[in-house]
C-alpha positions as CSV (number, residue, x, y, z in Angstrom):
1,M,100.5,144.4,112.2
2,Y,101.5,145.2,108.7
3,A,102.9,149.2,108.2
4,Y,102.4,151.6,105.5
5,D,105.5,152.5,103.8
6,E,106.3,155.6,102.0
7,F,105.4,153.9,98.2
8,D,101.7,153.0,100.1
9,R,101.1,156.4,101.4
10,Q,102.4,158.4,97.9
11,I,99.7,155.9,96.1
12,V,97.0,156.5,99.2
13,R,97.7,160.5,98.5
14,E,97.5,160.8,95.1
15,R,94.0,159.2,94.6
16,V,93.2,161.5,97.2
17,A,94.0,164.6,95.3
18,Q,93.1,163.1,92.2
19,F,89.5,162.0,94.0
20,A,89.2,165.4,95.6
21,S,89.6,167.1,92.0
22,Q,86.9,165.1,90.2
23,V,84.2,165.4,93.1
24,E,85.0,169.3,92.7
25,R,84.5,169.0,89.1
26,R,81.1,167.0,89.8
27,L,80.0,169.8,91.5
28,D,80.5,172.3,89.6
29,G,78.8,170.6,86.9
30,S,81.7,170.1,84.9
31,L,81.1,166.0,85.3
32,T,78.0,165.0,84.3
33,D,76.7,161.9,87.2
34,E,76.9,159.3,84.4
35,E,80.5,160.4,83.8
36,F,81.3,161.0,87.3
37,R,80.0,157.7,88.3
38,P,82.8,155.2,87.9
39,L,85.2,157.8,89.2
40,R,83.2,157.4,92.4
41,L,82.8,153.7,92.3
42,K,86.6,153.5,91.6
43,N,87.2,155.5,95.6
44,G,84.1,153.6,97.2
45,L,81.3,155.8,97.0
46,Y,77.8,154.5,96.6
47,L,74.8,156.4,95.5
48,Q,72.1,154.5,98.0
49,L,68.7,155.2,98.5
50,H,68.6,158.5,100.2
51,A,72.3,159.5,100.8
52,Y,75.9,158.9,99.5
53,M,77.4,155.6,101.1
54,L,81.4,155.0,101.6
55,R,82.9,151.8,102.1
56,V,86.2,151.9,104.0
57,A,88.6,149.4,103.4
58,I,90.1,147.0,105.9
59,P,92.6,144.9,104.7
60,Y,91.7,141.7,105.7
61,G,89.6,142.7,108.5
62,A,93.2,144.1,110.5
63,L,93.0,147.8,112.5
64,S,94.5,149.1,114.9
65,A,93.4,151.2,117.5
66,R,94.4,154.4,115.8
67,Q,92.6,153.6,113.0
68,L,89.8,152.8,114.7
69,R,89.0,156.2,116.6
70,Q,89.7,158.0,113.2
71,M,87.2,156.3,111.9
72,A,85.0,157.1,115.0
73,L,85.8,161.1,114.6
74,I,84.9,160.9,110.7
75,A,81.7,159.2,112.1
76,E,80.9,162.5,114.5
77,T,82.2,164.9,111.9
78,Y,80.8,163.5,108.6
79,D,77.8,160.8,109.2
80,R,75.6,160.3,112.1
81,G,77.5,159.3,114.6
82,Y,77.7,155.5,113.8
83,G,79.4,153.1,111.0
84,H,78.2,149.8,109.9
85,F,80.7,146.6,109.7
86,T,80.3,144.6,106.9
87,T,80.4,141.1,105.7
88,R,83.8,141.5,103.7
89,Q,85.3,142.9,107.2
90,N,84.8,146.5,105.8
91,L,83.5,149.7,107.6
92,Q,80.3,151.5,105.5
93,Y,79.6,155.1,106.3
94,N,76.1,155.5,105.3
95,W,75.0,159.2,105.1
96,P,78.3,161.3,103.5
97,K,77.9,164.1,101.7
98,L,79.5,164.5,98.4
99,R,81.8,167.7,99.1
100,D,83.1,166.3,102.3
101,T,84.0,162.8,100.7
102,P,87.4,164.1,99.8
103,A,88.0,165.4,103.6
104,I,87.1,161.7,105.1
105,L,89.5,159.8,102.7
106,G,92.3,162.5,103.8
107,L,91.5,162.3,107.2
108,L,91.9,158.1,106.0
109,A,95.2,158.3,104.6
110,D,96.3,160.1,107.6
111,V,96.1,156.5,109.9
112,D,97.3,154.5,106.6
113,M,93.5,153.8,105.5
114,H,91.8,154.3,102.2
115,A,88.3,153.2,99.9
116,I,90.2,151.9,96.6
117,Q,88.7,148.9,95.3
118,T,85.8,148.2,97.6
119,S,83.2,148.4,94.6
120,G,83.9,149.0,90.6
121,N,84.5,145.8,89.0
122,C,88.2,144.7,90.3
123,I,90.1,143.1,92.7
124,R,88.1,143.4,96.2
125,N,89.7,143.1,99.4
126,T,91.0,140.2,100.6
127,T,89.5,139.0,104.0
128,T,90.5,135.9,105.6
129,D,89.9,134.2,109.4
130,C,89.1,136.9,112.0
131,F,91.5,135.4,114.7
132,A,94.5,134.8,112.3
133,G,97.8,135.0,113.8
134,A,96.1,133.8,117.6
135,A,93.9,130.9,116.5
136,F,94.6,127.6,118.0
137,D,94.6,125.5,114.6
138,E,96.3,127.4,112.1
139,I,99.3,126.8,110.2
140,E,100.6,130.1,110.3
141,D,98.8,133.3,110.4
142,P,97.0,133.7,107.0
143,R,97.5,137.8,107.3
144,P,101.4,137.9,105.3
145,T,99.8,135.8,102.6
146,A,96.5,138.2,102.6
147,E,98.6,141.2,102.6
148,W,100.6,139.5,99.9
149,I,97.3,139.2,97.4
150,R,96.6,142.4,98.6
151,Q,100.0,144.7,97.4
152,W,99.6,143.0,94.0
153,S,96.0,143.7,93.3
154,T,96.2,146.9,94.5
155,L,95.8,148.8,91.0
156,H,97.2,146.3,89.1
157,P,96.4,147.3,85.6
158,E,95.4,144.3,83.9
159,F,92.3,143.4,86.6
160,D,91.6,147.8,87.2
161,W,88.2,146.2,84.4
162,L,87.0,143.3,85.0
163,G,83.3,141.9,83.8
164,R,82.6,141.8,87.3
165,K,84.2,142.3,91.3
166,F,86.1,139.6,91.9
167,K,86.7,138.4,95.8
168,I,89.5,135.7,97.0
169,A,89.4,135.0,100.4
170,V,92.9,133.3,102.6
171,T,92.8,130.6,105.2
172,A,95.4,128.8,107.4
173,S,93.3,126.8,110.1
174,R,91.7,123.1,109.8
175,Q,88.3,124.9,110.2
176,D,86.8,126.9,107.7
177,R,86.4,130.4,109.4
178,A,87.1,132.8,105.8
179,V,84.0,131.2,104.1
180,L,87.1,129.8,101.3
181,K,84.3,127.8,99.0
182,G,82.0,131.1,98.9
183,H,84.7,133.2,97.1
184,D,86.1,133.7,93.2
185,V,89.0,132.3,94.6
186,G,89.7,130.5,97.8
187,V,93.9,130.4,99.2
188,R,93.9,127.5,102.2
189,I,97.8,127.6,103.7
190,V,98.3,123.8,103.7
191,R,101.8,121.8,104.2
192,D,102.6,118.6,101.6
193,A,104.1,114.9,102.8
194,D,107.5,116.5,103.1
195,G,106.7,119.4,105.3
196,E,107.0,122.3,102.8
197,T,104.1,125.3,102.9
198,G,101.9,125.8,100.3
199,Y,98.6,126.4,99.2
200,Q,95.1,124.5,97.7
201,I,93.4,126.6,96.0
202,Y,89.7,126.6,95.0
203,I,87.5,128.4,91.8
204,G,84.1,129.3,91.2
205,G,82.7,130.0,94.6
206,G,80.0,132.7,95.0
207,L,76.9,133.9,96.3
208,G,74.1,136.3,94.8
209,R,71.7,135.5,92.5
210,T,73.4,131.7,91.4
211,P,75.0,130.2,94.5
212,M,77.9,128.2,93.5
213,E,80.8,126.0,95.7
214,G,83.6,126.9,94.5
215,K,86.1,123.8,93.1
216,L,89.7,122.6,93.9
217,I,91.6,123.7,91.3
218,R,95.2,123.0,92.8
219,E,96.1,120.2,95.7
220,F,99.6,121.9,96.5
221,L,100.6,125.5,94.9
222,P,104.4,126.5,96.4
223,R,104.1,129.6,97.9
224,A,106.8,131.4,96.0
225,E,103.7,130.6,93.1
226,L,101.0,132.1,94.3
227,L,100.5,135.3,92.4
228,D,101.9,134.3,89.5
229,Y,99.1,131.4,89.8
230,L,96.1,133.8,90.4
231,E,97.1,136.4,87.6
232,A,97.0,133.1,85.5
233,I,93.7,132.5,86.9
234,L,92.4,136.3,86.4
235,R,93.5,136.6,83.4
236,V,91.5,133.4,81.9
237,Y,88.7,134.9,83.6
238,N,89.5,138.0,81.9
239,L,89.7,136.7,78.6
240,E,87.2,134.3,78.9
241,G,84.0,135.1,81.1
242,R,81.0,136.7,79.8
243,R,80.8,140.1,79.4
244,D,77.4,139.9,77.7
245,N,75.5,139.7,80.8
246,K,76.4,141.4,83.7
247,Y,74.9,138.5,86.2
248,K,76.8,136.0,84.5
249,A,80.2,137.7,84.4
250,R,81.7,136.2,87.3
251,I,84.2,133.4,87.1
252,K,81.4,131.0,88.7
253,I,79.4,130.8,85.4
254,L,82.6,130.4,83.4
255,V,83.8,127.3,85.8
256,H,79.8,126.0,85.5
257,E,79.5,126.7,82.0
258,I,82.9,125.2,80.8
259,G,83.8,122.6,83.0
260,L,86.9,122.0,86.4
261,E,89.2,120.3,83.6
262,K,88.7,122.7,80.9
263,I,89.4,125.5,83.2
264,R,92.1,124.0,85.3
265,A,94.0,123.1,81.9
266,D,93.6,126.6,80.4
267,V,94.6,128.3,84.2
268,E,97.6,125.7,84.3
269,A,98.2,126.5,80.2
270,E,98.3,130.5,80.8
271,Y,100.2,130.4,84.2
272,A,103.2,128.1,81.5
273,S,103.4,131.2,79.9
274,I,103.4,133.7,82.8
275,V,106.5,131.4,84.2
276,A,108.4,131.7,80.4
277,A,108.2,134.6,80.1
278,S,109.4,136.0,83.6
279,P,111.9,134.7,86.2
280,K,111.4,132.2,88.4
281,A,109.6,133.9,91.4
282,D,111.5,134.3,94.7
283,L,110.0,135.1,98.3
284,R,112.1,138.0,98.9
285,E,108.9,140.3,99.2
286,F,106.9,137.8,101.4
287,H,109.5,137.2,103.3
288,R,110.0,141.6,103.9
289,I,105.8,141.4,104.4
290,Q,105.9,138.1,107.0
291,A,108.6,140.3,108.8
292,A,105.9,143.2,110.1
293,F,104.0,139.9,111.2
294,D,105.8,139.1,114.0
295,A,104.2,137.8,117.0
296,P,103.6,140.6,120.2
297,E,105.7,139.8,122.8
298,F,103.9,137.3,125.0
299,A,104.4,136.3,128.3
300,D,104.7,133.2,129.9
301,L,101.2,132.4,131.4
302,P,99.3,129.8,133.4
303,E,97.5,127.5,130.9
304,V,94.3,128.9,133.6
305,S,93.7,132.2,135.3
306,R,92.5,132.0,139.0
307,K,91.3,135.5,138.7
308,L,88.8,134.6,136.0
309,E,87.7,131.7,137.1
310,Q,86.6,133.2,140.7
311,A,85.1,136.6,138.9
312,Q,82.9,133.9,136.8
313,A,82.0,132.4,140.2
314,N,80.6,136.2,141.6
315,D,79.3,137.6,138.2
316,P,76.9,134.7,135.8
317,D,76.6,137.3,133.4
318,L,80.4,137.4,133.3
319,A,80.6,133.5,132.7
320,L,77.9,133.3,130.1
321,F,80.1,135.8,128.4
322,V,82.9,133.6,128.5
323,E,81.3,130.8,127.6
324,H,80.3,132.5,124.2
325,N,82.8,135.1,123.2
326,L,86.2,133.3,124.0
327,F,87.7,131.7,121.3
328,R,90.9,129.6,122.0
329,H,94.3,130.9,121.6
330,K,97.6,129.4,120.3
331,H,99.3,130.8,123.8
332,K,99.0,129.7,127.0
333,G,97.1,132.5,129.5
334,Y,95.1,133.9,126.6
335,A,92.6,134.0,124.7
336,S,90.8,136.0,121.2
337,L,87.5,138.4,122.3
338,T,83.9,138.4,120.3
339,I,82.8,141.8,120.9
340,S,78.9,141.5,119.7
341,L,78.3,144.0,117.6
342,K,74.4,142.0,117.8
343,G,72.6,143.2,120.8
344,I,69.4,142.4,121.6
345,G,67.1,144.4,118.8
346,Q,70.2,146.1,117.9
347,A,70.9,146.7,114.0
348,P,73.5,144.1,113.4
349,G,77.2,145.3,112.3
350,D,76.2,149.2,113.7
351,A,78.7,150.5,116.3
352,N,78.9,154.2,117.8
353,A,81.7,156.4,117.9
354,A,81.7,156.4,121.6
355,Q,81.4,152.4,121.1
356,M,84.5,153.0,118.6
357,R,86.4,154.6,120.6
358,A,86.2,152.4,123.7
359,V,87.3,149.2,121.8
360,A,90.3,150.9,120.6
361,D,91.0,152.0,123.9
362,L,90.4,148.0,125.3
363,A,92.9,147.2,122.4
364,E,95.3,149.9,123.1
365,K,95.3,148.6,126.5
366,Y,95.0,144.9,126.5
367,S,95.5,143.4,122.6
368,F,98.7,144.8,121.3
369,N,97.2,147.4,119.9
370,E,95.3,144.9,117.5
371,L,91.8,144.4,116.9
372,R,89.8,142.4,113.7
373,V,86.9,142.9,112.0
374,S,84.6,139.4,111.9
375,H,82.9,138.5,108.1
376,K,80.1,137.8,110.7
377,Q,79.6,142.0,111.4
378,N,81.6,141.7,115.3
379,L,84.6,142.7,116.2
380,V,87.4,140.9,118.1
381,L,90.4,141.3,120.5
382,P,93.1,138.9,119.0
383,H,95.2,138.8,121.8
384,V,94.0,139.0,125.7
385,R,95.1,137.8,128.9
386,L,92.6,135.0,130.5
387,D,93.4,137.8,133.9
388,D,91.7,141.0,132.1
389,V,88.8,138.9,131.1
390,A,86.9,140.8,133.6
391,E,87.7,143.8,133.4
392,I,87.5,144.6,129.6
393,F,84.3,142.9,130.1
394,A,83.2,145.4,132.5
395,V,84.0,148.2,129.8
396,L,81.9,146.4,127.1
397,K,79.2,146.4,129.1
398,A,79.0,150.3,130.2
399,H,79.1,150.2,126.5
400,D,76.0,148.1,125.5
401,L,79.0,145.6,123.7
402,A,79.0,142.9,126.3
403,T,76.2,140.7,124.4
404,A,77.2,136.7,125.1
405,N,75.9,135.5,121.8
406,A,78.5,134.8,119.8
407,E,77.6,131.9,117.6
408,L,74.2,131.9,119.0
409,I,71.0,132.4,117.3
410,T,70.9,136.2,118.0
411,D,74.3,136.6,115.9
412,I,72.3,137.3,112.7
413,I,74.2,138.1,110.1
414,C,72.1,141.1,108.0
415,C,73.0,143.1,105.1
416,P,71.7,147.6,105.1
417,G,68.3,146.1,103.3
418,L,66.3,148.3,101.8
419,D,66.1,150.8,105.0
420,Y,69.4,152.1,102.7
421,C,70.4,150.3,99.7
422,A,68.9,151.1,96.3
423,L,69.2,147.3,95.4
424,A,67.4,146.1,97.9
425,T,63.9,144.8,97.3
426,A,62.9,144.4,100.7
427,R,64.2,145.6,104.4
428,S,66.7,143.3,106.4
429,I,67.3,145.6,109.8
430,P,63.5,145.6,110.9
431,L,63.3,141.9,110.8
432,A,66.8,141.0,112.5
433,Q,66.0,143.3,115.1
434,K,62.2,141.7,115.6
435,L,64.2,137.9,115.8
436,S,66.9,139.5,117.8
437,R,64.2,140.3,120.1
438,H,62.3,137.3,119.7
439,F,64.9,134.6,121.0
440,G,66.8,137.1,123.0
441,D,66.0,135.0,126.4
442,A,69.3,134.2,127.5
443,A,67.8,131.0,128.4
444,T,65.6,130.3,125.2
445,Q,69.5,131.0,123.5
446,K,71.7,128.4,124.9
447,D,68.8,125.7,124.8
448,I,69.0,126.3,120.9
449,G,72.9,126.5,120.7
450,E,74.9,127.8,118.1
451,L,72.8,128.4,114.7
452,S,73.1,130.5,112.1
453,I,70.6,132.9,110.6
454,K,71.5,134.8,107.8
455,I,69.8,137.7,106.2
456,S,69.6,139.9,102.8
457,G,67.6,142.1,101.6
458,C,67.7,141.0,97.7
459,I,69.6,138.2,95.5
460,N,72.7,140.0,95.7
461,A,73.2,138.0,98.7
462,C,74.9,141.0,101.2
463,G,73.8,139.0,104.5
464,H,75.6,135.8,102.7
465,H,71.6,134.2,103.3
466,H,72.2,131.0,101.2
467,I,75.0,130.0,103.8
468,G,72.7,130.4,107.0
469,N,71.8,127.5,108.8
470,I,68.6,129.6,108.0
471,G,68.8,132.0,105.7
472,I,66.3,134.6,104.6
473,L,66.1,136.6,101.4
474,G,63.4,139.4,101.1
475,L,62.0,140.1,97.7
476,E,59.3,141.7,96.4
477,K,56.2,140.5,95.3
478,K,52.8,142.4,94.4
479,G,54.3,145.2,95.9
480,A,54.6,144.0,99.1
481,E,58.1,142.9,101.2
482,S,57.7,138.9,100.8
483,Y,60.4,136.5,102.5
484,Q,61.7,132.9,101.5
485,I,63.6,130.6,104.1
486,T,66.1,128.2,103.2
487,I,67.3,125.5,105.8
488,G,70.7,123.7,105.2
489,G,73.2,126.1,104.3
490,D,76.7,126.0,106.1
491,A,79.6,128.6,105.5
492,G,82.2,126.2,107.1
493,D,84.1,123.1,106.3
494,Q,81.0,121.3,105.5
495,F,80.0,124.4,102.6
496,A,76.5,123.7,102.0
497,I,73.9,126.3,99.7
498,G,70.3,126.0,101.7
499,E,67.5,124.6,100.6
500,L,64.6,126.9,99.9
501,L,61.2,125.8,102.2
502,G,58.7,127.0,100.3
503,P,56.8,130.1,99.4
504,G,57.8,134.1,100.3
505,L,55.9,134.7,103.5
506,P,55.6,138.6,105.5
507,E,57.5,139.7,107.5
508,T,54.7,139.2,110.6
509,H,55.1,134.9,109.8
510,V,59.0,134.7,109.7
511,P,59.6,134.5,113.3
512,E,56.7,131.6,113.6
513,A,58.2,130.4,110.6
514,L,61.2,130.4,112.9
515,D,59.4,129.1,115.6
516,K,58.4,125.8,113.5
517,L,61.7,124.9,112.2
518,I,64.0,125.3,115.7
519,A,60.2,123.0,117.2
520,V,61.5,120.9,114.8
521,Y,65.3,120.5,116.0
522,R,64.1,120.4,119.8
523,R,61.9,117.4,119.3
524,E,64.6,115.6,116.7
525,R,68.3,116.1,118.7
526,R,70.7,114.0,120.3
527,Q,72.5,115.1,123.1
528,G,75.2,117.7,121.8
529,E,73.5,118.1,118.1
530,T,73.5,121.5,116.8
531,F,70.9,122.5,114.8
532,I,73.0,122.1,111.1
533,E,74.0,118.4,112.5
534,T,70.5,117.6,113.3
535,Y,69.3,118.7,109.9
536,R,72.6,116.4,107.8
537,R,71.2,113.6,109.9
538,I,67.2,113.9,109.4
539,G,67.4,115.5,106.2
540,L,65.1,118.4,105.1
541,A,61.5,116.7,104.7
542,P,60.7,117.5,108.4
543,Y,61.3,121.2,108.4
544,K,59.8,121.1,104.7
545,T,56.3,119.8,106.6
546,A,56.6,121.9,109.5
547,F,57.0,125.0,107.5
548,K,53.9,124.2,105.3
549,E,51.6,124.3,108.1
550,I,52.6,128.6,107.8
551,A,52.9,128.7,104.2
552,D,49.7,127.1,104.0
553,A,47.7,129.2,106.8
554,F,49.2,132.1,105.0
555,A,47.8,131.1,102.1
């Protein structure tokens, strides 16, 4: 993992001291709420429905055991004993008091963490594959590239006050596990015909009220040119993007309005001017960063663990866990292990302090002191010996973290919704809990197979509902909560925005509607087909017909 140097630590400590002074002035009335708002947003502090919310940055989702223990301490001391892991691989505290936020930021700084650029109109946390550095199908570890971008973008003076927030994702795998085309800029690590490693660049993706798929703007970009090219993209967006309407101030709108060819020409022209004005970029800084991500000292192990096989034979729960929550590792005898924060009936993404400490202990003992946060709101132990899986499972089970549902129907992505968020128009957590219980039977989940449900409590789409195989959007309609259902969304290589099935339904009708849709899949699927594969083959019409029965009954 990358370790902060003294320059990093100085930036963070100075920001903590600066914000402590700002909080003090807000509390004594020297700053009005309007004056304080942009200052707190620059430090990840939101004012939600019932309390402040502090969003902690977890760059590209990578954590050490020490950092997770510190977050557990903060949850116990300054919150209500838990934290919420988000779809941007960050963590949110939902109940901090304003007067305590400088102390929280101080504790974060003690372990090289902060809340800088987790809010506001700036370049947000760069995200990547939660299996980065471990995945069997990656060209290289994408974390050094993500860290390179983080260091370049942190407090970048030219991009500190953009028209709107700006999000970048990086992946290095054949299978996209970073929602590449759902970001303002997507960076895919590739090799050209000569074997040179570089980047494929996508631009103009995004969700929210106007979901759009990112478009390929550069087929191959040599590695040394990445930061200059990103700077060119940001400059074009900053200069040409709309600022008259905050809902149209995203780069996806600019791409849509002027077209891909025009923005490509503008970016290339800006890039040429950057290159002409500065010495040729080199890779010394990238290589310095890359050295911090040297692979752990993996043991030479057999490909198959007889110890794990025997333990599975004696424990059906462990066998189910292995089937669904283990991901193939690039080294023989190892696996990456998904720790589901989606226990049946639980609030997706939440972990209490005791659970955080238990996972930290496991990371320290079994996973080279590394763990990850996934954009699916789960935790990952990236480097686990197969021989150790049974022991890890026993600890997880004791802390209610052993749910074997990764990628299944109860592995639901869900935003905080109207229970917390001031922007939300409907609750999302209670619906996620209801659906989790509704489909929670292990045999039901196994029969349905891989299926993603994603729920948002408003059109801002923090729950990624547009790209769920089944997406659910909660809205307010005539003073009541109403839930629209979309189908056919996909966050991966075959990126797709879901199709709306019909009018919104009350929360009470949503489980029945999903039953109807899944019944179509069960009836029409071919051997081995997943839900989304069947949908692509048979199309929207059968699902619309099934949904209409529910909609007509409600109407």
